[in-house]
C-alpha positions in Angstrom: -94.2 -118.9 282.1 -97.1 -119.0 279.7 -96.3 -118.7 276.0 -98.5 -117.6 273.2 -96.9 -120.1 270.8 -94.9 -123.2 271.5 -93.3 -123.7 268.1 -91.6 -120.3 267.5 -88.3 -121.7 266.4 -89.8 -124.2 263.9 -91.8 -121.4 262.3 -88.9 -119.0 262.2 -86.6 -121.5 260.6 -89.1 -122.0 257.8 -89.8 -118.3 257.3 -87.7 -115.7 255.5 -85.4 -114.9 258.5 -81.9 -114.1 257.5 -78.6 -113.2 259.1 -77.8 -110.9 256.1 -80.5 -108.6 257.4 -78.8 -108.0 260.7 -76.8 -105.0 259.6 -79.9 -103.2 258.6 -81.7 -104.2 261.8 -78.8 -103.0 263.9 -78.7 -99.6 262.2 -82.4 -99.1 262.6 -82.4 -100.2 266.2 -79.6 -97.8 267.0 -81.4 -95.0 265.2 -84.3 -95.6 267.6 -81.8 -95.2 270.5 -81.4 -98.9 271.4 -78.0 -100.2 272.2 -77.0 -103.3 270.3 -74.2 -105.8 271.1 -73.5 -108.4 268.5 -71.6 -111.4 269.9 -70.6 -114.7 268.5 -71.1 -117.0 271.4 -73.3 -117.6 274.4 -70.3 -117.1 276.7 -69.7 -113.6 275.1 -73.4 -112.8 275.7 -73.1 -113.7 279.3 -69.9 -111.6 279.7 -71.6 -108.6 278.0 -74.6 -108.9 280.3 -72.4 -109.1 283.4 -70.5 -106.0 282.4 -73.8 -104.1 281.9 -75.0 -105.2 285.3 -71.7 -104.0 286.9 -71.8 -100.7 284.9 -75.3 -100.0 286.1 -74.4 -100.7 289.7 -77.5 -102.9 289.8 -78.6 -104.5 293.1 -81.8 -106.2 291.9 -82.6 -108.0 288.6 -85.8 -109.6 287.3 -85.5 -112.1 284.5 -87.8 -114.2 282.4 -85.7 -117.3 281.6 -85.2 -118.4 278.0 -83.3 -121.3 276.6 -80.4 -119.0 275.6 -80.2 -117.6 279.1 -80.3 -121.0 280.7 -77.6 -122.3 278.4 -75.4 -119.2 279.4 -76.3 -119.7 283.1 -77.2 -116.1 283.3 -78.9 -116.2 286.7 -75.9 -118.1 288.3 -73.5 -115.6 286.8 -75.4 -112.6 288.2 -75.7 -114.3 291.6 -71.9 -114.7 291.5 -71.7 -110.9 291.6 -73.7 -110.9 294.8 -76.8 -109.6 293.1 -80.2 -111.2 293.6 -82.0 -112.4 290.5 -85.8 -112.9 290.7 -87.1 -115.2 288.0 -90.1 -117.0 289.5 -93.5 -115.4 288.4 -94.5 -114.5 291.9 -91.1 -113.0 292.6 -91.1 -111.0 289.4 -94.6 -109.6 290.3 -93.3 -108.5 293.6 -89.9 -107.0 292.6 -90.2 -105.8 289.0 -91.2 -102.2 290.0 -88.1 -101.8 292.1 -85.6 -103.8 290.0 -82.7 -102.0 288.2 -82.7 -104.3 285.2 -85.3 -106.5 283.5 -84.1 -109.4 281.3 -86.1 -111.3 278.7 -85.8 -112.9 275.3 -87.4 -111.8 272.0 -88.4 -114.1 269.2 -87.2 -112.1 266.2 -86.1 -108.7 265.0 -87.5 -106.6 262.1 -84.9 -105.0 259.8 -87.3 -102.4 258.5 -87.9 -100.7 261.9 -85.2 -102.0 264.2 -87.9 -103.5 266.4 -87.9 -106.7 268.3 -90.9 -109.0 268.8 -91.6 -110.4 272.2 -94.0 -113.1 273.1 -95.5 -111.3 276.1 -98.4 -113.6 276.8 -97.2 -114.1 280.4 -97.6 -111.2 282.7 -94.1 -111.6 284.0 -92.7 -110.9 280.4 -94.6 -107.7 280.4 -93.4 -106.7 283.9 -89.7 -107.2 283.1 -90.0 -105.3 279.9 -91.8 -102.3 281.1 -91.1 -101.6 284.8 -87.3 -101.6 285.3 -85.4 -98.6 283.9 -83.2 -100.9 281.8 -84.5 -103.7 279.6 -82.0 -106.2 278.2 -83.2 -108.7 275.6 -81.5 -111.7 274.0 -82.0 -112.2 270.3 -80.8 -114.9 268.0 -79.0 -112.8 265.3 -80.3 -115.0 262.5 -83.9 -114.4 263.5 -84.4 -111.2 261.5 -87.2 -110.6 259.1 -87.2 -107.9 256.4 -90.4 -106.0 257.4 -93.6 -105.5 259.4 -95.6 -107.5 256.8 -93.2 -110.5 257.2 -93.6 -110.3 261.0 -97.4 -110.3 260.6 -97.2 -113.3 258.3 -95.3 -115.2 261.0 -97.7 -114.3 263.7 -100.7 -115.2 261.5 -99.3 -118.8 261.1 -98.8 -119.5 264.8 -100.6 -117.1 267.1 -104.4 -116.9 267.6 -104.5 -115.3 271.1 -102.3 -113.9 273.7 -100.1 -110.8 273.8 -97.4 -109.7 271.4 -95.1 -106.7 272.0 -93.2 -104.9 269.3 -90.4 -103.0 271.0 -88.6 -100.2 269.2 -86.0 -98.4 271.3 -86.5 -97.1 274.9 -89.8 -95.6 276.0 -90.3 -92.1 274.7 -93.0 -89.5 274.7 -93.5 -85.9 273.7 -96.9 -85.4 275.2 -96.0 -82.4 277.3 -95.2 -79.3 275.2 -93.8 -81.5 272.5 -90.6 -82.0 274.4 -89.1 -85.5 273.9 -88.7 -87.3 277.2 -87.1 -90.8 277.5 -88.2 -93.4 280.0 -91.5 -91.9 281.2 -93.8 -94.8 280.3 -91.2 -97.6 280.4 -87.5 -98.3 280.3 -85.1 -95.5 279.5 -82.7 -98.0 278.0 -83.3 -100.9 275.6 -80.2 -103.1 275.2 -80.2 -105.9 272.6 -77.7 -108.7 272.9 -77.7 -110.5 269.5 -76.0 -113.9 269.6 -74.8 -115.9 266.6 -74.4 -119.2 268.4 -77.4 -121.5 268.1 -78.6 -123.6 271.1 
């Protein structure tokens, strides 16, 4: 998977990220119709995801692997349920449009808006976050910045080309007769699993 920046964690550690901003982030994310699970450990994150997969009666999952997902052995855990996980770029391209769940990581959250920032430089990151009806993201709960300006300051330090996505809640539109509709242009559910444990 291509990345727009290879030193995200280093930059985030030296920025003004803070765990005390998480409550505000969570409130704003929920106000934007995202579902947020705050867990302490990687094992709890895995268990939460497995329950989501079961509850959704998912039969196909596409996932862009991250260090947190690898540490939690997410793909193996989903396989143990008898569900196929596609995580190779060519597989994601083939199966994303028919997958029940897309899984990815995000680099940080923004307390001001409840948004998450995804390094979407790779096409597979964009596919898993836009085509399946449910998008599940993993977030380090300490990687929360106060506002949009802080997010832009981080990006200005490390990112000179590529593709960044700011995701705020599920896809929504009111184009037709000003009637709010969820999930027309992307996932109808955004689920954020925020993990305290560092890897």
